N, C-alpha and C positions, 0 to 999 in steps of 0.2 A: 742501587744494586740490592741483591738479596742479603739478608742478615742471617748468619748461622751462629747459634749459641749452643755450646756444649757445656753441660753442667752435671756434676755429680752431687748427689745429696750429701749433706754434712749433718751428722747427728750430734747434738749436744745434750749432756745430762747436767744435773744440778752443779752450778759453779764453773762449768767448763768454758773455755775460750778457745776459739779456733781462728787462725789467721788465714784469710782467703788467699790462695795462690792460683796460678794459671792451671793447676790440676783440677780446680773446682769450677770456677766460671772462666771460660775463654770464648771470645767471640771474634767474628770477622764479618766485614760487610763488603768485601770485594774491592775496596778502594786502596788497599795496601797502606792504610793509615789506622791500624787498630788502636793506636794510642789515643785517638780522638773519640773512641767509643765511650758512651756514658751508660751506666746502669742506674735504673730507678728502683728503689725498694717499694714495690707496690703492695706487698703483704708482709709487714714487719713481723718478727717473731713474737709470739704471745708471751713467752716467758724469758724475755731478754731483748737484745737489740743488736743492730749493726752499728759499728762505730769506727772512727778513724783512730789509729793507734796513738796519734799525737794529742788526741782529745778524749781520753778515756772517760766513760760515763755519759758522754754526749751522743745521743742517737743521730744517725745521718739518714737522709732520705735518698741520696744518690752518691755515686762515686765513679771514677773513671777506670778504664783498662790500665792506665799507667799506675793508678793507686794499687791495683791488684798485682801488677808486675813487681812493684816496689814493696809488696807485702805490707801495705799501710792500712788494710781494712780487716776488721775482726768481727766475728759473730760471738756474742757473749750471752751465756745463760744467767738469769738473774738470781740464782740460788733459791728459787721458790721450792720449798719443801713439798714433796708429793707431786710436783709438776711432771715428773717423769722425763722422758726424752723428748726433744724437739728437733725437727729437721728444718734446716735453712734451705729455702728454695728460691 
């Protein structure tokens, strides 16, 4: 079926951390099993990383819709001075 992804940009500044919730990325594929959907980080943040909250400091390259619902995924800015704002997409 068709996949629908609704996403709002999240902006991080130096040292910020944001936990992804279903207000940010939420997807559906028409199968009524959104918990089986997986996200792939195809363009990681330049000044930070996406990480699982149980493993801080370790970047991840994928996560599930269940991880988002359980608020287990964070975007973290790396404290780069002068890096300015960065948007997670």
